[in-house]
Structures are given as structure tokens and as C-alpha cells.
C-alpha positions as CSV (number, residue, x, y, z in Angstrom):
1,X,-8.3,9.3,29.2
2,X,-7.4,9.9,33.0
3,X,-7.4,13.5,34.2
4,X,-3.9,12.6,35.3
5,X,-1.2,13.6,32.6
6,X,0.5,10.3,31.3
7,X,4.2,10.3,31.4
8,X,4.7,8.6,27.9
9,X,8.0,7.1,27.1
10,X,8.8,8.7,24.0
11,X,11.7,6.2,23.0
12,X,9.4,3.4,23.7
13,X,6.7,4.8,21.2
14,X,9.2,5.3,18.9
15,X,10.8,1.9,19.3
16,X,7.2,0.3,19.0
17,X,6.6,2.1,15.7
18,X,10.0,1.2,14.1
19,X,9.2,-2.4,14.8
20,X,11.1,-5.2,13.6
21,X,13.0,-3.3,10.9
22,X,13.9,-0.1,13.2
23,X,17.6,-0.4,12.1
24,X,16.4,0.2,8.3
25,X,14.3,3.3,9.5
26,X,17.1,4.8,11.1
27,X,19.6,3.9,8.3
28,X,17.3,5.9,5.9
29,X,17.1,8.5,8.3
30,X,20.8,8.6,8.2
31,X,21.0,8.5,4.5
32,X,18.1,11.0,3.6
33,X,20.0,14.2,4.8
34,X,21.3,17.4,3.0
35,X,20.2,19.3,0.0
36,X,20.1,16.5,-2.5
37,X,17.2,15.1,-0.6
38,X,15.4,18.2,0.6
39,X,11.9,18.5,-0.9
40,X,11.6,21.3,-3.4
41,X,8.9,22.9,-5.4
42,X,8.5,24.9,-8.3
43,X,10.7,22.7,-10.6
44,X,9.7,22.2,-14.3
45,X,9.3,18.4,-15.3
46,X,12.6,18.0,-16.9
47,X,14.3,19.5,-13.8
48,X,12.2,17.4,-11.3
49,X,13.2,14.3,-13.6
50,X,16.8,15.1,-13.6
51,X,16.7,15.8,-9.8
52,X,15.0,12.4,-9.0
53,X,17.5,10.5,-11.0
54,X,20.4,12.1,-9.3
55,X,18.8,11.2,-6.0
56,X,18.3,7.5,-7.2
57,X,21.9,7.1,-8.5
58,X,23.2,8.8,-4.7
59,X,20.8,6.0,-3.1
60,X,22.7,3.3,-5.4
61,X,25.9,4.1,-3.6
62,X,24.4,3.3,-0.2
63,X,23.4,-0.1,1.2
64,X,19.8,0.7,0.6
65,X,19.2,-1.3,-2.8
66,X,20.7,-4.5,-1.5
67,X,17.8,-4.9,0.9
68,X,15.6,-6.6,-1.7
69,X,18.0,-8.7,-3.7
70,X,19.7,-12.1,-3.0
71,X,22.7,-12.6,-1.3
72,X,24.0,-14.5,-4.4
73,X,24.5,-11.2,-6.3
74,X,25.6,-9.0,-3.4
75,X,22.4,-8.5,-2.0
76,X,21.0,-8.5,1.9
77,X,18.0,-11.0,1.1
78,X,15.6,-9.0,3.2
79,X,12.6,-8.5,1.4
80,X,10.7,-6.7,4.5
81,X,13.7,-4.2,4.6
82,X,13.2,-3.2,1.4
83,X,9.3,-2.5,1.8
84,X,10.3,-0.5,4.9
85,X,13.2,1.5,3.2
86,X,10.6,2.3,0.6
87,X,7.7,3.5,2.9
88,X,10.2,6.0,4.6
89,X,11.1,7.8,1.5
90,X,8.5,10.5,2.2
91,X,10.6,13.4,1.4
92,X,9.9,13.2,-2.3
93,X,7.5,10.6,-3.4
94,X,8.9,11.0,-6.9
95,X,12.2,9.3,-5.4
96,X,9.8,6.7,-3.6
97,X,7.9,5.9,-6.8
98,X,11.4,5.8,-9.1
99,X,13.1,3.7,-6.6
100,X,10.0,1.3,-6.4
101,X,10.5,1.2,-10.3
102,X,13.7,0.3,-10.6
103,X,14.6,-2.2,-7.5
104,X,10.9,-3.2,-7.0
105,X,9.3,-3.8,-9.9
106,X,11.9,-4.0,-12.6
107,X,14.5,-5.8,-10.4
108,X,11.9,-7.7,-8.4
109,X,10.4,-9.4,-11.4
110,X,13.7,-10.5,-12.4
111,X,14.2,-11.8,-9.2
112,X,10.7,-13.5,-8.8
113,X,10.3,-14.5,-12.4
114,X,13.9,-15.3,-13.6
115,X,16.3,-18.0,-12.8
116,X,19.8,-17.9,-11.2
117,X,21.5,-17.2,-14.7
118,X,19.1,-13.9,-15.2
119,X,20.0,-12.9,-11.5
120,X,23.6,-13.3,-12.2
121,X,23.6,-11.2,-15.5
122,X,21.2,-8.7,-14.5
123,X,20.6,-8.0,-10.8
124,X,24.0,-6.4,-10.1
125,X,23.6,-3.7,-12.7
126,X,20.1,-3.3,-11.7
127,X,21.1,-2.7,-8.2
128,X,24.0,-0.2,-9.1
129,X,21.6,1.6,-11.8
130,X,24.0,0.7,-14.4
131,X,20.9,-0.6,-15.9
132,X,17.7,1.4,-15.7
133,X,14.8,-0.4,-16.3
134,X,10.9,-0.3,-16.6
135,X,8.0,-2.8,-15.4
136,X,5.8,-2.7,-18.8
137,X,2.7,-4.8,-17.7
138,X,0.0,-2.0,-18.0
139,X,-1.9,-1.4,-21.7
140,X,-4.1,1.1,-22.5
141,X,-6.9,-1.1,-22.7
142,X,-6.0,-3.4,-20.1
143,X,-4.8,-2.5,-16.8
144,X,-6.2,-4.4,-14.0
145,X,-7.3,-7.3,-16.5
146,X,-3.7,-8.5,-16.7
147,X,-4.8,-12.1,-17.9
148,X,-6.1,-10.6,-21.3
149,X,-3.0,-8.1,-22.0
150,X,-2.6,-8.3,-25.7
151,X,0.9,-7.7,-26.3
152,X,2.4,-10.8,-28.0
153,X,5.8,-12.7,-27.8
154,X,5.9,-15.3,-30.5
155,X,8.5,-17.8,-30.4
156,X,10.6,-18.6,-33.8
157,X,12.6,-21.6,-33.5
158,X,14.5,-21.0,-36.7
159,X,16.2,-17.9,-35.0
160,X,15.6,-19.0,-31.4
161,X,14.2,-15.8,-31.0
162,X,10.9,-14.4,-29.6
163,X,9.4,-11.7,-31.6
164,X,7.3,-8.7,-29.5
165,X,4.5,-7.0,-31.2
166,X,1.6,-4.5,-30.3
167,X,-1.2,-5.6,-32.3
168,X,-3.1,-2.3,-32.0
169,X,-3.5,0.7,-30.0
170,X,-5.1,-0.7,-27.1
171,X,-2.2,-2.9,-26.7
172,X,0.2,-0.3,-26.3
173,X,2.1,-0.3,-22.9
174,X,0.9,2.8,-20.9
175,X,2.0,5.0,-17.9
176,X,5.3,2.9,-17.7
177,X,7.7,4.6,-15.2
178,X,11.2,5.3,-16.6
179,X,10.2,4.5,-20.0
180,X,10.0,8.2,-21.4
181,X,13.3,8.9,-20.3
182,X,15.8,6.8,-18.4
183,X,14.8,3.5,-19.0
184,X,17.2,1.0,-21.1
185,X,15.3,-2.2,-20.7
186,X,11.9,-3.4,-19.7
187,X,10.1,-6.4,-18.4
188,X,7.4,-6.8,-21.0
189,X,4.5,-8.8,-19.9
190,X,3.1,-10.8,-23.3
191,X,1.0,-13.5,-24.2
192,X,3.2,-16.2,-25.2
193,X,2.9,-18.0,-28.4
194,X,5.0,-21.3,-29.1
195,X,4.8,-24.4,-31.3
196,X,1.7,-23.1,-32.6
197,X,-0.2,-22.8,-29.2
198,X,-1.0,-19.9,-26.9
199,X,0.8,-20.2,-23.2
200,X,-0.9,-17.1,-21.5
201,X,1.0,-14.2,-20.0
202,X,4.9,-14.3,-19.3
203,X,7.5,-11.9,-18.9
204,X,10.4,-11.1,-21.2
205,X,13.6,-8.9,-20.9
206,X,13.3,-6.5,-23.9
207,X,15.9,-3.7,-24.6
208,X,14.2,-0.6,-25.5
209,X,17.1,2.0,-25.9
210,X,20.5,1.6,-27.1
211,X,23.8,2.6,-25.1
212,X,23.4,6.1,-26.7
213,X,19.8,6.4,-25.4
214,X,18.0,6.0,-28.9
215,X,15.3,3.7,-29.0
216,X,15.9,0.0,-30.3
217,X,14.7,-0.9,-33.6
218,X,11.0,-1.6,-33.5
219,X,10.6,0.2,-30.3
220,X,8.3,3.3,-30.1
221,X,8.5,5.3,-26.9
222,X,6.2,8.2,-26.3
223,X,6.4,10.6,-23.2
224,X,3.2,10.6,-21.0
225,X,3.9,14.3,-20.4
226,X,3.1,16.4,-17.3
227,X,0.9,14.7,-14.6
228,X,-0.9,15.8,-11.5
229,X,2.0,14.8,-9.4
230,X,5.2,12.6,-9.4
231,X,6.6,14.6,-12.3
232,X,9.9,13.5,-11.3
233,X,9.1,9.9,-12.6
234,X,9.3,9.6,-16.5
235,X,6.0,7.7,-17.3
236,X,6.0,6.7,-21.0
237,X,4.3,4.6,-23.7
238,X,5.7,1.9,-25.4
239,X,4.8,0.0,-28.9
240,X,6.8,-2.8,-30.4
241,X,6.6,-3.9,-34.0
242,X,8.7,-7.0,-34.8
243,X,11.1,-6.6,-32.0
244,X,13.5,-9.6,-31.6
245,X,15.0,-10.7,-28.3
246,X,16.8,-13.9,-27.7
247,X,15.3,-17.0,-26.3
248,X,17.3,-16.6,-23.0
249,X,15.3,-13.2,-22.3
250,X,12.3,-15.2,-21.3
251,X,12.0,-15.1,-17.4
252,X,11.3,-18.4,-17.2
253,X,10.8,-19.5,-13.6
254,X,7.3,-20.8,-14.2
255,X,7.4,-21.5,-17.8
256,X,10.2,-22.4,-20.6
257,X,10.5,-22.5,-24.1
258,X,13.2,-25.3,-25.7
259,X,15.3,-24.4,-28.9
260,X,12.6,-26.3,-30.9
261,X,9.6,-24.4,-29.5
262,X,8.4,-26.7,-27.0
263,X,6.8,-25.1,-24.1
264,X,7.1,-27.1,-20.5
265,X,6.1,-25.5,-17.1
266,X,6.3,-27.0,-13.6
267,X,2.7,-25.6,-13.1
268,X,0.3,-27.3,-15.8
269,X,-2.9,-25.6,-15.0
270,X,-2.4,-22.3,-16.9
271,X,-4.7,-20.2,-14.5
272,X,-2.9,-21.4,-11.7
273,X,0.4,-20.7,-13.3
274,X,-0.7,-17.2,-14.3
275,X,-1.8,-16.3,-10.6
276,X,1.1,-18.2,-9.1
277,X,3.4,-15.7,-11.2
278,X,1.4,-12.8,-10.3
279,X,1.8,-13.6,-6.8
280,X,5.3,-13.5,-6.6
281,X,5.2,-9.7,-7.5
282,X,2.9,-8.7,-4.3
283,X,5.8,-6.7,-2.7
284,X,5.0,-4.0,-4.9
285,X,1.5,-4.0,-3.8
286,X,2.7,-3.9,-0.1
287,X,5.0,-1.3,-0.5
288,X,2.5,0.9,-2.0
289,X,0.4,0.6,0.9
290,X,3.4,1.4,3.2
291,X,3.9,4.8,0.9
292,X,0.8,5.8,1.4
293,X,0.8,5.4,5.1
294,X,4.1,7.4,4.7
295,X,2.2,10.1,2.9
296,X,-0.5,10.2,5.5
297,X,2.0,10.6,8.4
298,X,3.6,13.4,7.1
299,X,0.5,15.6,6.2
300,X,-0.6,14.6,9.7
301,X,2.6,15.6,11.4
302,X,2.3,19.0,9.4
303,X,-1.2,19.8,10.1
304,X,-1.2,18.7,13.9
305,X,2.0,20.7,14.6
306,X,0.2,23.8,12.8
307,X,-2.9,23.4,14.6
308,X,-0.9,23.3,18.1
309,X,0.5,26.6,17.4
310,X,-1.9,28.4,15.0
311,X,-4.4,30.6,17.4
312,X,-7.7,31.9,16.2
313,X,-10.3,33.6,18.4
314,X,-10.3,34.4,21.8
315,X,-11.1,32.7,25.2
316,X,-12.7,34.9,27.7
317,X,-10.7,35.5,30.6
318,X,-11.5,33.8,34.0
319,X,-11.0,35.3,37.4
320,X,-9.6,38.4,36.2
321,X,-7.2,36.6,33.8
322,X,-6.7,38.5,30.3
323,X,-8.5,36.9,27.1
324,X,-6.3,34.7,25.1
325,X,-6.3,33.6,21.7
326,X,-7.4,29.6,21.4
327,X,-5.0,27.1,19.8
328,X,-7.2,25.7,17.1
329,X,-6.2,22.0,18.2
330,X,-8.1,23.1,21.3
331,X,-11.5,23.2,19.3
332,X,-13.4,20.1,19.4
333,X,-14.2,20.4,15.7
334,X,-10.4,20.6,14.6
335,X,-9.8,17.6,17.0
336,X,-12.4,15.5,15.2
337,X,-10.9,16.4,11.9
338,X,-7.4,15.4,12.7
339,X,-7.2,13.0,15.7
340,X,-9.5,10.0,14.2
341,X,-7.4,10.2,11.1
342,X,-4.2,10.0,13.3
343,X,-5.6,7.0,15.4
344,X,-6.5,5.2,12.1
345,X,-3.2,5.9,10.6
346,X,-1.6,4.3,13.9
347,X,-3.9,1.2,13.2
348,X,-2.8,0.8,9.7
349,X,0.9,1.2,10.6
350,X,0.5,-2.1,12.8
351,X,-1.5,-4.0,10.2
352,X,1.3,-2.8,7.6
353,X,3.9,-4.0,9.9
354,X,2.1,-7.4,10.4
355,X,1.8,-7.9,6.6
356,X,5.4,-7.0,5.8
357,X,6.4,-9.6,8.5
358,X,4.2,-12.2,6.7
359,X,5.6,-11.3,3.3
360,X,9.1,-11.5,4.7
361,X,8.6,-14.9,6.4
362,X,7.0,-16.4,3.4
363,X,9.7,-15.2,1.2
364,X,12.1,-17.2,3.5
365,X,10.0,-20.6,3.8
366,X,11.6,-23.8,2.7
367,X,8.5,-24.6,0.6
368,X,5.8,-22.5,-1.1
369,X,2.5,-22.7,1.1
370,X,-0.2,-22.1,-1.5
371,X,-3.0,-21.2,1.1
372,X,-0.6,-19.1,3.3
373,X,0.3,-17.3,-0.2
374,X,-3.4,-16.7,-1.4
375,X,-4.0,-15.2,2.1
376,X,-1.1,-12.8,2.0
377,X,-2.2,-11.7,-1.4
378,X,-5.8,-11.2,-0.5
379,X,-5.0,-9.3,2.4
380,X,-2.2,-7.2,0.4
381,X,-4.8,-6.2,-1.9
382,X,-7.3,-5.3,0.8
383,X,-4.7,-3.2,3.1
384,X,-3.4,-1.6,-0.2
385,X,-7.1,-0.3,-1.0
386,X,-7.9,0.7,2.5
387,X,-4.5,2.6,3.1
388,X,-4.6,4.4,0.0
389,X,-7.9,5.7,0.3
390,X,-7.0,6.7,4.1
391,X,-4.0,8.7,2.7
392,X,-5.9,10.5,0.0
393,X,-8.8,11.2,2.5
394,X,-6.5,12.2,5.3
395,X,-4.2,14.7,3.4
396,X,-7.3,16.4,2.0
397,X,-8.2,17.0,5.4
398,X,-5.0,18.0,6.5
399,X,-5.1,20.5,3.7
400,X,-8.3,22.1,4.9
401,X,-7.0,22.1,8.5
402,X,-4.3,24.4,7.7
403,X,-6.5,26.7,5.8
404,X,-4.9,28.9,3.3
405,X,-1.4,28.0,4.7
406,X,-2.1,24.3,3.6
407,X,-2.6,25.5,0.0
408,X,0.7,27.0,0.2
409,X,3.5,24.9,-1.9
410,X,6.0,25.6,0.6
411,X,4.1,23.8,3.1
412,X,4.3,20.5,1.2
413,X,0.6,19.4,1.8
414,X,-0.4,20.1,-1.9
415,X,2.7,18.2,-3.2
416,X,1.9,15.2,-1.1
417,X,-1.8,15.5,-2.3
418,X,-0.8,15.6,-5.8
419,X,1.9,12.6,-5.4
420,X,0.0,10.3,-3.5
421,X,-3.4,10.6,-5.4
422,X,-2.7,7.9,-8.0
423,X,-1.8,5.5,-5.3
424,X,-5.6,4.4,-5.3
425,X,-5.2,3.0,-8.6
426,X,-1.7,2.1,-9.4
427,X,-0.6,-1.4,-8.4
428,X,-4.2,-2.3,-8.7
429,X,-7.5,-0.3,-8.7
430,X,-9.0,-0.4,-5.3
431,X,-12.4,-1.1,-6.1
432,X,-11.1,-4.3,-8.0
433,X,-8.6,-5.2,-5.1
434,X,-11.6,-5.1,-2.4
435,X,-13.6,-7.6,-4.7
436,X,-10.2,-9.9,-5.2
437,X,-10.2,-9.8,-1.2
438,X,-13.8,-11.0,-1.1
439,X,-13.3,-13.3,-3.6
440,X,-10.8,-14.9,-1.4
441,X,-12.7,-14.6,1.9
442,X,-15.6,-16.6,0.0
443,X,-13.7,-19.4,-0.9
444,X,-11.6,-19.5,1.9
445,X,-8.5,-19.0,0.1
446,X,-9.0,-22.4,-2.2
447,X,-6.0,-22.9,-4.2
448,X,-8.4,-22.6,-7.3
449,X,-10.2,-19.4,-6.4
450,X,-8.1,-17.3,-9.0
451,X,-9.3,-19.7,-11.8
452,X,-13.0,-18.7,-10.9
453,X,-14.8,-16.5,-13.0
454,X,-18.1,-15.0,-12.1
455,X,-19.9,-18.0,-12.9
456,X,-17.6,-20.4,-11.7
457,X,-17.7,-18.7,-8.3
458,X,-21.5,-18.6,-8.3
459,X,-21.4,-22.4,-9.1
460,X,-18.7,-22.8,-6.2
461,X,-20.9,-21.1,-3.7
462,X,-24.2,-23.3,-4.8
463,X,-22.1,-26.4,-4.4
464,X,-21.2,-25.9,-0.7
465,X,-22.4,-25.1,2.9
466,X,-21.1,-21.6,3.5
467,X,-19.4,-21.0,7.0
468,X,-17.6,-18.1,7.8
469,X,-13.9,-18.9,9.1
470,X,-12.3,-16.0,10.8
471,X,-8.6,-16.3,9.7
472,X,-6.2,-14.3,12.1
473,X,-2.7,-13.4,11.6
474,X,-1.4,-12.1,15.0
475,X,-1.5,-12.6,18.5
476,X,-4.3,-15.4,18.0
477,X,-4.4,-16.7,21.8
478,X,-4.5,-12.8,22.9
479,X,-7.4,-12.0,20.4
480,X,-9.2,-15.2,21.7
481,X,-8.8,-14.3,25.3
482,X,-10.1,-11.0,25.1
483,X,-13.4,-12.1,23.0
484,X,-14.0,-15.2,25.3
485,X,-13.9,-12.2,28.4
486,X,-16.3,-9.9,26.6
487,X,-19.5,-9.9,28.3
488,X,-21.3,-9.5,25.2
489,X,-22.8,-6.8,23.0
490,X,-25.6,-5.8,25.8
491,X,-23.5,-5.6,28.7
492,X,-20.0,-4.6,27.6
493,X,-18.5,-1.3,28.8
494,X,-18.2,1.1,25.7
495,X,-14.2,0.7,26.0
496,X,-14.1,-3.0,26.5
497,X,-11.6,-4.4,23.8
498,X,-12.9,-7.9,23.5
499,X,-16.4,-6.4,22.9
500,X,-14.9,-4.1,20.1
501,X,-13.3,-7.4,18.6
502,X,-16.4,-9.6,18.7
503,X,-18.6,-6.5,17.4
504,X,-16.0,-6.1,14.4
505,X,-16.1,-9.7,13.8
506,X,-19.6,-10.3,13.9
507,X,-20.2,-7.5,11.5
508,X,-17.6,-9.3,9.2
509,X,-19.1,-12.7,9.5
510,X,-22.9,-11.4,8.7
511,X,-22.0,-9.4,5.5
512,X,-19.8,-12.1,4.2
513,X,-22.9,-15.0,4.8
514,X,-25.3,-12.5,3.4
515,X,-23.2,-12.3,0.2
516,X,-22.4,-16.1,0.1
517,X,-26.3,-16.6,0.4
518,X,-26.9,-14.2,-2.8
519,X,-24.4,-15.9,-4.8
520,X,-25.5,-19.5,-3.6
521,X,-29.3,-18.8,-4.7
522,X,-28.2,-17.4,-8.1
523,X,-25.9,-20.4,-8.5
524,X,-28.4,-22.8,-7.7
525,X,-31.3,-20.8,-10.0
526,X,-28.8,-20.9,-13.0
527,X,-29.5,-17.3,-13.5
528,X,-27.2,-14.7,-15.0
529,X,-24.2,-15.0,-12.6
530,X,-22.5,-12.0,-14.1
531,X,-25.6,-10.1,-13.5
532,X,-26.1,-11.2,-10.0
533,X,-22.5,-10.3,-9.0
534,X,-22.8,-6.9,-10.7
535,X,-25.9,-6.0,-8.7
536,X,-24.1,-7.5,-5.5
537,X,-21.0,-5.4,-6.0
538,X,-21.8,-3.0,-3.1
539,X,-22.4,-6.1,-0.8
540,X,-18.8,-7.4,-2.1
541,X,-17.1,-3.8,-1.4
542,X,-18.9,-3.8,2.1
543,X,-17.7,-7.4,3.0
544,X,-13.9,-6.5,1.9
545,X,-14.3,-3.2,4.2
546,X,-15.5,-5.2,7.1
547,X,-12.7,-7.8,6.9
548,X,-10.2,-5.4,6.5
549,X,-11.6,-3.2,9.9
550,X,-11.4,-6.4,12.0
551,X,-7.8,-7.3,10.6
552,X,-6.7,-3.9,11.1
553,X,-8.0,-3.8,14.8
554,X,-6.5,-7.1,15.7
555,X,-3.1,-5.8,14.1
556,X,-3.4,-2.6,16.5
557,X,-4.2,-4.7,19.5
558,X,-1.2,-7.0,19.0
559,X,1.0,-4.1,18.6
560,X,-0.2,-2.4,21.7
561,X,0.5,-5.8,23.5
562,X,4.0,-5.8,22.8
563,X,4.6,-2.3,24.5
564,X,6.7,-2.5,27.2
565,X,5.8,0.9,29.0
566,X,2.6,1.1,31.1
567,X,1.7,4.8,30.5
568,X,2.6,4.4,26.6
569,X,0.3,1.4,26.5
570,X,-2.6,3.0,28.0
571,X,-2.1,6.1,25.6
572,X,-2.1,3.6,22.5
573,X,-5.3,1.8,23.9
574,X,-7.0,5.2,23.9
575,X,-5.9,5.7,20.3
576,X,-7.0,2.3,19.5
577,X,-10.2,3.4,21.4
578,X,-10.7,6.3,19.0
579,X,-10.0,4.2,15.8
580,X,-12.8,1.8,17.0
581,X,-15.2,4.5,17.8
582,X,-14.8,6.4,14.8
583,X,-15.2,3.1,12.6
584,X,-18.3,2.4,14.4
585,X,-19.5,5.9,14.0
586,X,-18.9,6.1,10.4
587,X,-21.1,2.7,10.1
588,X,-23.5,3.3,12.5
589,X,-26.4,2.9,10.0
590,X,-25.6,-0.6,9.5
591,X,-25.1,-1.3,13.2
592,X,-28.6,0.1,13.7
593,X,-30.3,-1.6,10.9
594,X,-28.9,-4.9,12.1
595,X,-29.8,-4.6,15.9
596,X,-26.2,-4.8,16.7
597,X,-26.6,-1.3,18.5
598,X,-29.4,0.5,19.9
599,X,-30.0,4.2,19.2
600,X,-28.7,5.1,22.7
601,X,-25.6,2.9,22.2
602,X,-24.9,4.7,19.2
603,X,-25.3,7.9,20.6
604,X,-22.9,6.9,23.7
605,X,-20.2,6.2,20.6
606,X,-20.7,9.6,19.4
607,X,-19.9,11.0,22.9
608,X,-17.3,8.8,23.1
609,X,-15.3,10.2,20.0
610,X,-15.5,13.6,21.4
611,X,-14.5,12.4,24.9
612,X,-11.3,10.5,23.3
613,X,-10.6,13.6,21.1
614,X,-10.3,16.0,24.1
615,X,-8.3,13.3,25.8
616,X,-5.9,12.7,23.1
617,X,-5.4,16.5,22.5
618,X,-2.4,16.8,24.9
619,X,-0.4,14.3,22.9
620,X,-1.0,15.1,19.6
621,X,2.3,16.4,18.6
622,X,3.9,13.6,20.5
623,X,2.0,11.0,18.6
624,X,3.0,12.5,15.3
625,X,6.6,13.1,16.3
626,X,6.9,9.1,17.0
627,X,6.6,8.5,13.5
628,X,10.2,9.7,13.1
629,X,9.9,11.8,10.2
630,X,12.8,14.4,10.2
631,X,11.9,17.8,10.1
632,X,13.9,18.5,6.7
633,X,11.7,15.9,5.1
634,X,8.5,17.6,6.4
635,X,10.1,21.0,5.3
636,X,7.0,23.0,5.9
637,X,7.7,26.2,7.8
638,X,3.8,26.0,9.5
639,X,5.3,22.5,11.1
640,X,8.5,24.1,12.0
641,X,7.7,26.9,14.4
642,X,9.8,27.9,17.3
643,X,7.8,25.7,19.5
644,X,8.6,22.3,17.4
645,X,11.7,23.2,15.4
646,X,14.6,20.9,16.2
647,X,18.2,22.1,15.8
648,X,20.0,21.2,12.6
649,X,16.7,20.9,10.4
650,X,16.0,23.0,7.6
651,X,13.1,24.7,5.6
652,X,12.3,23.7,2.3
653,X,13.7,25.0,-0.8
654,X,12.2,26.4,-4.1
655,X,13.6,25.1,-7.5
């Protein structure tokens, strides 16, 4: 960082972060104001649930629910806007999740898997919350393994009804949001049986409560009870015993049953049909990545502001000046806690924006592009994993950085920590998701990759010559130009962006090619493919992480390229440098073992992290303020001292 202070254009920085859907972010900032949305603490579970429902009903009176629904039912048909609006609800993550259940999962499943008839009949009531709903996919015995769910839906041609059953305890629907208290209907995922055959997992609309709130006949409901966080969301368990629903309740976009029980589908291959159906629900996974990013931003805003005002220990006076207590953000050790996490949060923000844009564009494409859809699904899996892991680690770091103050409920970080922790496992366990991502990389997003079990994957690898193909999604000419201008690993300046891109790309290629070789040998030898894949899981996860590091860097570079102010772009380039250097420092053992960096070079990387932290320290508060999180959403007294409080904002309330 130059010794001369940069005159950063705060409006330019905010505008760049707000991005394509800036109007949506501003709309949420305008809507989420006042006592109803102010963060609270100390509520009982029932009080929190009641408050969250009131908040949801209030949001239903605004235009926010319309973003994700088709124009034919009064929606705005703007999938990107719906994800961005979800991401902004950081004042109360219980509201964020309950909104996601109602409009993203329940309503989103009806939109994605249903037909126009379902849209017309149900979606207006979903948008208004006249019909509160659930997304009943996960079972006690099967979470990530959706294809092997055990709930059954058996068609009876005599009555033209489906009969829904829970065959055993492991098949109960578990952790279902809205089920314990508020839900009236559930989208239930079950194995479809018709005409004496099994046709795989399909979704059906199943009423679970009547107009009085009592369970429907054959439906058993149990409250999951208090959780570590998100207690404003009423998670419950569902069992079905001979529950009958009309044939019309099958969400039949990808598979339908005629009155006589004949099954038909536009996709003949059952595996491909299953993965196509699941792929349409990808918005939830992308939303969780964005929500995790929002939680990390809130924690960093609190911790950085506090560190900028909290003083501890004295600095000796110089030339007769009196001693002064030091702001804790002036200590390098404290900078190293917070600023690399801030840099990665910026990087992930741009990667999230790129992914949301891709989701939005594919949702409006006139024809389905199978390759692009599979690539989106894989990348969404990877970004969800790295974003939620980052949020969990960052919020813990922020808690520690705020000392005892960070442990107080009034300062929000404990609630952010408790509420966001589950993000690492819902909408897909992160370890499973990274394996899914790597599977896509190995097969180059082949249409059939979802069909491949472990043995099939090994055979697939054995039958081809593997060559890593780096697929980019943003600013391809810019990235290619920067790499082409790089002087190579030995002669590059430590801050050369082309060298950064080339280094991350080289690491990804090497790890994936090594993994492919292991699987290829296993396939040729005819060994136990499961055992080979199981032993290689550390390699599988490393490949997924390396891929995401490269993708996130490219998105950050592309985002900076859109910046119109030179000083702001220079600052962001230094933030990007810190992201790169901290990633290299974390994985320096790999770079040394594989002779990508010398010992002297890795030591220089560590010095660079120190230098970048010192250089970015004067801009830390500006960088967190640019997230645009209202003070009343942060609601932490330690973040709202006299040096940071803005007029009209309020402190948190106790329940």
C-alpha cells in the first residue's frame, strides 16, 4: 500500500458491492426498519417463533416476496433479486431462514417442479403466506442421500389418489422448517409407486394441518424443540400413515401419472430425471451461501469497528509527547485476525454475485443448457461449502477478537454464531458438496455424471485420457490477458496478478490430474472402487477447495475490473492481494512440497501478509461500512460508539 493515503470513493465502493441488484439491496434497507425488525435477544422459543411469523407476515405485505415468482401469478420473475433479498436479511437469521423456507423452498419447489395449474392454484397464497408451507425432503436416516429416501407415495387408480406412508422411523421427515407450528401444507419428497413399478423420488403437495391448525388424519407432527440457534424457526418432524392426496397433487413437471396409473416422463432415464429435478432447486443452496456471507459481514462490521475504538496498553511517548493507549486494531496480531478474513469475505462476495448472475441468466434461457446447468450446480455446491465454512470460522474469530464484549448477547456475535452454524450442514453437508463438485470436475460436467456411482466413476476415468480443462465464468479475456503477461513462477513480482492466477490454476490442475490418475488406475486394475475412492477423499476435498480458490480469485479480479474509480480500484487490488497471500500462506506446505514456491518465497508471502494488513488497517472501517448493513441491523453497542454511530440508528432490544 502506498504511503500516500488513498481517497476512496465510498459511493463507488458501495455501488460496486451492491452490484446488479443494487435496487433490491436498497429496497431491503428501506423495508427492514423499526422495532419489528430490530434484533432482539433473550426471547423464549415460543416468543421468538411468534415474532418471526409476524415479521414474515409483514414482509408479505411488501414487494419482496414477488421477486422469485412468475409474472403469471403476480410475481416479478427475478430469481437473482430473490436470492439477493434473502442475503440481506442479516438483522435476524431466523427471519432469513423462515423466509427461505416459505418462498424459496416451499414456493420454489412448486414453481420449479409443478405446472401452470399448480402455479395458479397455490403460488398467490404462498406469496401472501395465506398458505404457510414446508419443504419435507430430509429424513432421519437419509439427509444428503436424497435418491434413497424411504417415504413412499403409492398410486391407487380406483380412487385416483396417492397414499403417503412412512415405512419406519428412519423414514420420518426431520428438521423440517415450519412443520412444528405454522405449516399447513408440505412439499413431500417420496418414492413414487404406480402401476406396480417404482419410479424414483418425486414431490407431492400434502396438507399437514386443517384450517384450525390441527394435524390432518394420518399425519403425526412432533416439535424438534430448542436448537443451538434459529429458534424463531419452528423445525418439526413428520410421519405419514395412509395419508391420501389427489392425483393432481403430484408436482408433475418431470413425471406424471395418468388416471389409470400409467407413468410417463419427458426424461426417460431415471437417474437423469432425478438429477434434473434436484437441479431445479439449486436456488436454495446459492441462497445459503449468500446468507452465510451476510452473517460473516455483520460479525466483521462489529469486530472491526470495535477494534478501531477499543484501546489496550500504552505506546511510549516520543519527543516529549504523552503516552497513549493503543487501539487494538493497530496491533499486527489483531490485524491478522480480522483483515485476511475481511479480504476473503470480499472475494466470496464477488464470487457469489457471479453465481447469482449465472443462476438468473439460466433461469431465463429459452432452452435448457445441460452442460451449463451441471456446471452451475457443481459451482453452487462448492461456493456453498467454502462460504459457510468461512462464515463459521470468521464469526468465531470475531468473537475472540472482541474479548468478553463479544460474548455478550447484546453485542450480537453470539447470536450470529449460533444461528449460522447450521449453514455448514443444511442445504447439503459441506463435505458431500465438495465431493459433488470434484465429481463434476473429473467428468468435465458430462450429462451423465450424476448417474455415476463410485464404480461407474472409476470406470469412466479408466476409459479416457484425462486432461484438465479450466472453465471460467467471468471476464475470460481479462483473465487470459493477465496470465499471458505473467513472467512465470520464478520471475514474477509477488504482487503480480497474472502470477497469482497462474499459480492457483496450476495448483488446481495438478491436484485434479493426480486424483484422476489414482481413480484411473483403480478402474483399470478392477479393484474395490469404493475403497479406492474412500481412501482418496482427502485428495477429493483438496481438489474441490483448490478449484474454488481459483474461481473466487477470478471473480474478485473481474469485480475490480468493473470499478470506475482508480483509488478505489487500487484499494480493492490490495484487498485482493491479501486474499491471495493468505490463501498461499495457509497452503504453503503444498506449494513447498510440489516445488511451486521456494522457502524464501514462502517467507516473503508471510511478510507480504503482514505488510498488507498494516497497509489496509486505515481503511478497515470503510471496507466494512461498504457492506451497507444498517446500524440497527448490527445492533451491537460495541459497534455503535460515538465514532461510528450514525444519526437515526438504534441499539439492540432485549426480549
